[in-house]
C-alpha positions as CSV (number, residue, x, y, z in Angstrom):
1,M,-76.1,70.0,-53.9
2,T,-78.5,72.7,-52.8
3,T,-82.3,73.1,-53.1
4,R,-84.1,75.6,-55.2
5,A,-87.5,77.1,-54.3
6,G,-90.2,74.5,-54.9
7,G,-87.9,71.6,-53.8
8,A,-85.8,71.2,-57.0
9,V,-82.2,70.3,-56.4
10,T,-79.4,72.4,-57.9
11,L,-76.1,70.6,-58.6
12,T,-73.3,72.6,-57.0
13,A,-70.8,69.9,-56.2
14,C,-69.9,66.6,-57.9
15,P,-72.2,63.8,-56.6
16,K,-69.1,61.5,-56.5
17,S,-67.0,64.0,-54.5
18,M,-64.5,64.1,-57.2
19,T,-61.5,66.5,-57.3
20,Y,-60.0,65.4,-60.6
21,G,-63.1,65.3,-62.7
22,P,-65.0,65.2,-65.0
23,C,-65.7,61.5,-64.9
24,G,-66.4,59.5,-68.0
25,G,-70.1,59.5,-67.3
26,V,-70.8,63.1,-68.6
27,N,-73.8,62.8,-71.0
28,P,-73.5,64.2,-74.6
29,D,-75.5,67.3,-73.6
30,G,-73.0,68.0,-70.8
31,S,-75.4,66.9,-68.0
32,C,-74.2,64.9,-65.0
33,E,-74.4,61.1,-64.9
34,V,-77.1,61.2,-62.2
35,H,-78.5,64.8,-62.4
36,P,-80.1,66.9,-65.2
37,D,-77.8,69.9,-64.4
38,P,-74.5,70.3,-66.2
39,C,-71.4,68.6,-64.8
40,V,-69.9,70.9,-62.3
41,F,-66.4,70.5,-63.9
42,L,-67.4,71.9,-67.3
43,G,-67.1,75.5,-66.2
44,R,-63.7,75.0,-64.7
45,D,-60.2,75.3,-66.0
46,L,-59.3,71.7,-67.2
47,P,-57.6,69.4,-66.8
48,V,-57.4,69.4,-63.0
49,R,-53.7,69.1,-62.4
50,W,-52.4,66.1,-60.4
51,S,-51.2,67.5,-57.0
52,A,-48.3,65.0,-56.7
53,V,-49.3,64.0,-53.1
54,P,-47.0,61.1,-52.2
55,P,-48.8,57.8,-52.3
56,A,-49.5,55.8,-49.1
57,G,-47.5,52.7,-48.5
58,A,-44.0,51.6,-49.5
59,G,-41.7,48.7,-49.6
60,V,-43.9,46.4,-51.7
61,P,-42.1,44.4,-54.4
62,A,-42.7,45.9,-57.8
63,A,-45.3,44.1,-60.0
64,T,-46.2,40.5,-60.2
65,A,-45.0,37.7,-62.5
66,A,-48.2,38.1,-64.6
67,A,-47.6,41.9,-64.8
68,R,-44.1,41.3,-66.1
69,E,-45.5,39.0,-68.7
70,V,-47.9,41.7,-69.8
71,A,-45.1,44.2,-70.0
72,D,-43.1,41.8,-72.2
73,I,-46.0,41.3,-74.6
74,L,-46.5,45.1,-74.9
75,A,-42.8,45.4,-75.7
76,R,-43.2,42.9,-78.6
77,R,-46.6,43.3,-80.0
78,P,-50.1,44.7,-79.3
79,L,-51.8,43.4,-76.1
80,I,-55.2,41.7,-76.7
81,M,-57.3,42.0,-73.6
82,T,-60.9,40.6,-73.3
83,G,-63.7,40.9,-70.9
84,F,-64.4,38.0,-68.5
85,P,-68.1,37.0,-68.7
86,T,-69.3,35.0,-65.7
87,R,-72.5,34.9,-63.7
88,P,-72.1,37.0,-60.5
89,M,-71.2,35.1,-57.4
90,A,-70.6,31.9,-59.4
91,A,-67.1,30.6,-58.6
92,D,-67.5,27.5,-60.8
93,D,-67.9,29.7,-63.9
94,V,-64.4,31.1,-63.5
95,R,-62.6,27.9,-64.5
96,R,-64.9,27.3,-67.4
97,V,-64.5,30.8,-68.8
98,A,-60.7,30.8,-68.1
99,D,-60.4,27.5,-70.1
100,I,-62.0,29.2,-73.1
101,L,-60.1,32.5,-72.9
102,A,-56.6,31.7,-71.6
103,P,-55.2,30.3,-74.9
104,H,-56.2,33.3,-76.9
105,A,-56.4,36.4,-74.6
106,D,-53.3,38.0,-73.2
107,A,-55.2,39.2,-70.2
108,A,-58.9,39.3,-69.1
109,L,-60.6,42.3,-67.5
110,S,-63.1,41.6,-64.7
111,G,-64.6,44.9,-63.8
112,D,-67.6,46.7,-62.5
113,A,-71.0,45.4,-63.8
114,A,-73.8,47.9,-63.8
115,T,-76.3,45.2,-64.2
116,S,-75.1,43.2,-61.2
117,R,-73.3,45.3,-58.6
118,T,-73.3,42.5,-56.0
119,Q,-70.2,40.5,-56.9
120,F,-67.3,38.7,-55.3
121,P,-64.7,41.2,-53.9
122,P,-62.0,42.2,-56.4
123,S,-59.3,40.3,-54.6
124,Y,-61.3,37.1,-54.5
125,R,-62.1,37.4,-58.2
126,G,-58.4,38.0,-58.9
127,H,-57.5,34.9,-56.8
128,L,-60.0,32.7,-58.7
129,M,-59.0,33.9,-62.1
130,T,-55.3,33.6,-61.5
131,A,-55.7,30.1,-60.1
132,A,-57.6,29.2,-63.2
133,G,-54.7,30.1,-65.4
134,V,-55.7,33.5,-66.9
135,R,-53.8,36.8,-66.5
136,A,-56.3,38.6,-64.4
137,W,-56.9,42.3,-64.8
138,I,-59.2,43.3,-62.0
139,G,-61.4,46.4,-61.8
140,V,-61.4,48.3,-58.5
141,N,-63.9,51.1,-58.0
142,A,-64.0,53.8,-55.4
143,R,-67.8,53.7,-55.1
144,D,-68.2,50.8,-52.8
145,R,-65.3,51.0,-50.3
146,N,-63.4,53.6,-48.4
147,R,-59.7,54.1,-48.7
148,V,-58.9,51.7,-45.8
149,A,-60.8,48.9,-47.5
150,L,-59.4,49.7,-50.9
151,E,-55.9,49.6,-49.7
152,G,-56.6,46.2,-48.2
153,E,-58.0,45.0,-51.6
154,L,-54.9,46.3,-53.4
155,A,-52.6,44.4,-51.0
156,A,-54.7,41.2,-51.5
157,L,-54.6,41.6,-55.3
158,H,-50.8,41.8,-55.3
159,H,-50.7,38.7,-53.1
160,A,-53.1,36.9,-55.5
161,G,-50.6,37.6,-58.3
162,V,-52.9,39.5,-60.7
163,A,-51.5,41.0,-63.9
164,G,-53.0,44.4,-63.1
165,V,-55.7,46.5,-61.7
166,H,-58.1,48.9,-63.4
167,C,-58.7,51.9,-61.1
168,V,-62.0,53.6,-61.7
169,T,-64.1,56.1,-59.7
170,G,-67.2,54.0,-60.6
171,D,-70.7,54.7,-61.7
172,H,-72.9,56.2,-59.0
173,T,-75.2,53.9,-57.1
174,D,-78.2,55.9,-58.5
175,T,-77.5,54.0,-61.7
176,G,-77.4,50.2,-62.1
177,D,-79.3,47.7,-60.0
178,R,-78.5,48.8,-56.4
179,P,-79.8,52.4,-56.1
180,E,-80.6,51.9,-52.4
181,A,-76.9,51.3,-51.6
182,A,-74.9,54.2,-50.1
183,A,-72.2,55.6,-52.4
184,V,-68.8,56.0,-50.7
185,F,-66.4,57.8,-53.1
186,D,-63.8,58.4,-50.4
187,L,-61.3,58.2,-53.3
188,E,-61.6,58.4,-57.0
189,S,-59.7,57.0,-60.0
190,T,-56.9,59.5,-59.9
191,T,-56.2,59.1,-56.1
192,L,-56.6,55.3,-56.3
193,L,-53.9,55.0,-58.9
194,P,-50.9,56.0,-56.7
195,R,-52.1,53.6,-54.0
196,A,-52.2,50.8,-56.6
197,T,-48.7,51.6,-57.7
198,A,-47.4,51.8,-54.2
199,A,-48.9,48.3,-53.6
200,G,-46.6,47.0,-56.4
201,L,-49.4,46.6,-59.0
202,L,-49.5,47.5,-62.7
203,A,-52.4,50.0,-62.8
204,S,-54.6,51.1,-65.7
205,F,-57.2,53.7,-65.8
206,A,-60.3,54.5,-68.0
207,E,-61.0,57.4,-70.3
208,S,-64.0,58.2,-72.4
209,P,-62.9,59.9,-75.6
210,A,-66.5,60.9,-76.6
211,A,-67.6,62.4,-73.3
212,P,-67.7,66.2,-72.9
213,P,-65.4,68.0,-72.8
214,V,-63.8,66.0,-75.6
215,A,-61.0,68.6,-76.0
216,A,-59.8,68.0,-72.4
217,R,-59.8,64.2,-72.5
218,G,-56.2,63.8,-73.8
219,A,-54.8,66.1,-71.1
220,R,-56.8,64.2,-68.5
221,V,-54.9,61.0,-69.6
222,A,-51.6,62.8,-69.0
223,E,-52.7,63.8,-65.5
224,K,-53.7,60.2,-64.6
225,Q,-50.4,59.0,-65.9
226,R,-48.7,61.4,-63.6
227,A,-50.7,60.0,-60.7
228,G,-49.3,56.5,-61.4
229,G,-51.4,55.0,-64.2
230,R,-49.5,52.9,-66.7
231,L,-52.1,52.0,-69.3
232,C,-55.2,53.8,-70.6
233,L,-58.2,51.6,-71.4
234,T,-60.9,53.6,-73.3
235,Q,-64.6,53.5,-73.5
236,Y,-65.9,52.8,-77.1
237,G,-64.7,55.8,-79.0
238,G,-66.4,55.8,-82.3
239,D,-64.8,55.6,-85.8
240,V,-61.2,54.6,-86.1
241,D,-60.3,58.2,-87.1
242,D,-62.0,59.4,-83.9
243,V,-59.8,57.1,-81.8
244,A,-56.7,58.2,-83.8
245,D,-57.6,61.8,-82.9
246,F,-57.9,60.9,-79.2
247,V,-54.5,59.1,-79.2
248,E,-52.9,62.1,-80.9
249,A,-54.5,64.4,-78.3
250,C,-53.0,62.3,-75.5
251,R,-49.5,62.5,-77.1
252,R,-49.8,66.3,-77.5
253,A,-50.7,66.6,-73.8
254,G,-47.5,64.7,-72.9
255,A,-49.0,61.3,-72.1
256,T,-46.9,58.3,-73.1
257,A,-49.0,55.6,-71.5
258,P,-50.1,52.8,-73.9
259,V,-53.7,53.3,-75.1
260,L,-55.9,50.3,-75.5
261,P,-59.2,51.3,-77.1
262,G,-62.4,49.3,-76.5
263,V,-63.7,47.0,-79.2
264,P,-67.5,46.4,-78.8
265,V,-68.7,42.8,-79.0
266,I,-72.4,42.6,-79.7
267,I,-73.9,39.2,-80.6
268,D,-77.5,39.5,-79.4
269,D,-80.2,42.0,-78.7
270,D,-79.5,42.0,-74.9
271,G,-75.9,42.9,-75.5
272,A,-77.0,45.7,-77.8
273,A,-79.3,47.1,-75.2
274,L,-76.6,46.9,-72.5
275,L,-74.1,48.8,-74.6
276,A,-76.7,51.4,-75.4
277,S,-77.0,52.1,-71.7
278,F,-73.3,52.8,-71.2
279,H,-72.5,56.5,-70.6
280,A,-70.4,58.1,-73.4
281,A,-70.1,54.9,-75.4
282,L,-69.9,55.7,-79.1
283,L,-70.1,52.9,-81.7
284,P,-68.5,53.3,-85.1
285,R,-70.9,54.7,-87.7
286,G,-73.2,52.1,-89.1
287,Y,-72.2,49.4,-86.5
288,A,-75.6,49.1,-84.9
289,E,-77.5,49.2,-88.1
290,R,-75.4,46.4,-89.7
291,L,-75.9,44.3,-86.6
292,R,-79.7,44.8,-86.6
293,S,-80.0,44.0,-90.3
294,A,-77.8,40.9,-90.2
295,R,-79.2,37.5,-90.8
296,D,-77.1,36.1,-88.0
297,M,-76.2,38.8,-85.4
298,R,-73.7,36.6,-83.6
299,D,-71.6,35.9,-86.8
300,E,-71.9,39.6,-87.8
301,G,-70.9,40.8,-84.4
302,I,-67.8,38.7,-84.4
303,R,-66.9,39.8,-87.9
304,L,-67.4,43.5,-87.2
305,A,-65.4,43.3,-84.0
306,I,-62.5,41.6,-85.8
307,A,-62.5,44.2,-88.6
308,Y,-62.8,47.1,-86.2
309,G,-60.1,45.8,-83.9
310,S,-57.8,45.1,-86.7
311,A,-58.2,48.7,-88.0
312,L,-57.6,50.1,-84.5
313,L,-54.3,48.1,-84.2
314,E,-53.1,49.9,-87.3
315,V,-53.4,53.3,-85.6
316,A,-50.1,54.9,-84.5
317,G,-49.9,54.9,-80.7
318,V,-52.5,52.1,-80.1
319,A,-50.8,49.5,-78.1
320,G,-53.6,46.9,-78.0
321,V,-57.3,46.6,-77.6
322,V,-59.9,45.6,-75.0
323,V,-62.4,43.2,-76.6
324,A,-65.6,43.3,-74.4
325,G,-69.3,44.0,-74.2
326,G,-72.1,42.3,-72.5
327,A,-73.4,38.7,-72.3
328,R,-77.0,37.7,-72.2
329,R,-77.8,36.0,-68.8
330,G,-77.2,32.3,-69.2
331,D,-75.1,32.7,-72.3
332,E,-71.8,33.6,-70.6
333,L,-69.9,30.6,-72.1
334,P,-71.0,31.2,-75.7
335,Y,-70.1,34.8,-75.3
336,A,-66.7,33.8,-73.9
337,R,-66.2,31.7,-77.0
338,A,-67.0,34.7,-79.2
339,L,-64.4,36.8,-77.3
340,A,-61.9,34.0,-77.7
341,T,-62.5,33.9,-81.5
342,I,-62.0,37.6,-81.8
343,A,-58.9,37.7,-79.6
344,R,-57.3,34.8,-81.6
345,E,-57.9,36.6,-84.9
346,L,-56.4,39.8,-83.5
347,G,-53.2,38.0,-82.6
348,G,-53.7,37.3,-78.9
349,G,-52.5,34.3,-76.9
350,G,-49.6,32.0,-77.8
C-alpha cells in the first residue's frame, strides 16, 4: 500500500500478500475486504495459474482412517457435513456437541470464528473432536501462523487422525474481534493445500460463488484442485439455480473436485446478524424475510435449511452439503441439536 497526498492510503498490493487471489472476501462493489479501494486482482488476468511448485515434505502415509471413511461415503451417497458449535477454549463442550452430532453428521467442520479468534490450536481441536467420536474436519488458516508453524499443525492433525483439513487464507485481523493482532499470511489457501496433501491429509478449500469476479470463480476452483485440494466447500451461494451455475462453471474450467455448497442455518436473531456480516454470503431469495416473519424462527430456520439442502442435493455435480451458521452465545448445544436434525433429514449419519 502507498500513501496519497493528505495521508490517504492507496491499495497497490493485497493486504494478505496473496499471489493466487482474489480471496473470497471481495465485497459486492469490488472493494477489498479491509480497504475501500478495489481488490488488486480485479484488474488482472484471472485465474492466477497454479505454478506447480513441488510441495514440501514426503513419505507421510496417505490419509487417515476417518478420511478413508469420508471417501467411502462420497462414493456411495452425498456427504452431509455440519458445523461444530462450541464455546471457544471450552474442552468440555466438545464431548457434549460430539454426542449430539456424531450419529447424524458424516463429518463436522471446526473452522475459523470471526467472533472469537482466540481458540484452541487446530491440532488440539482435532484431537479433542476425534477422541469424542466425530469425524473432525479442521479449518487451518494462514493468517495466524507462518509456514513452519502451519506445517507442524498439519503433521499433528494427521497424527490426531482427523478426517480432513480445510485450508483457507483467513479473514484479515482488521476484521473480527482481534484487530490488534499482527496478520502473518506467510502462505495462503492455495500454497497451504499442497503442504496438507504432502502431510497425508484429505484437504478441502473454500470458494465464494457470489464474490466478484463471479465469472472467474469456477476457474479458481480448478487451480486450487491442481494445487492439491480434493473438495470444494462453498460460501452461501444464493438460489439453487445460482449454485448449479457455479458447479457448471467449475466443470467447464476442468475442475472435478466434489462441490459441497453451504446450507445456512439461522434459528435466532443473533445468528441472522452473524451471517449478515459474512463477506460474499448470499442467501436464497426470500430466506431472510421468511425467517423474520416466522412465528417460531427456530422451527422455520430448520425447515428452510432442510428444504434448501434437499434441493441442492438434487443439483448435478453437488456431492454433499455443509450445514452451518452461527450459534448465540450460550446456546451452542441447542444449536447443535438443530444441526443434527437437519443433517439427519438430509440423509447423514448411519
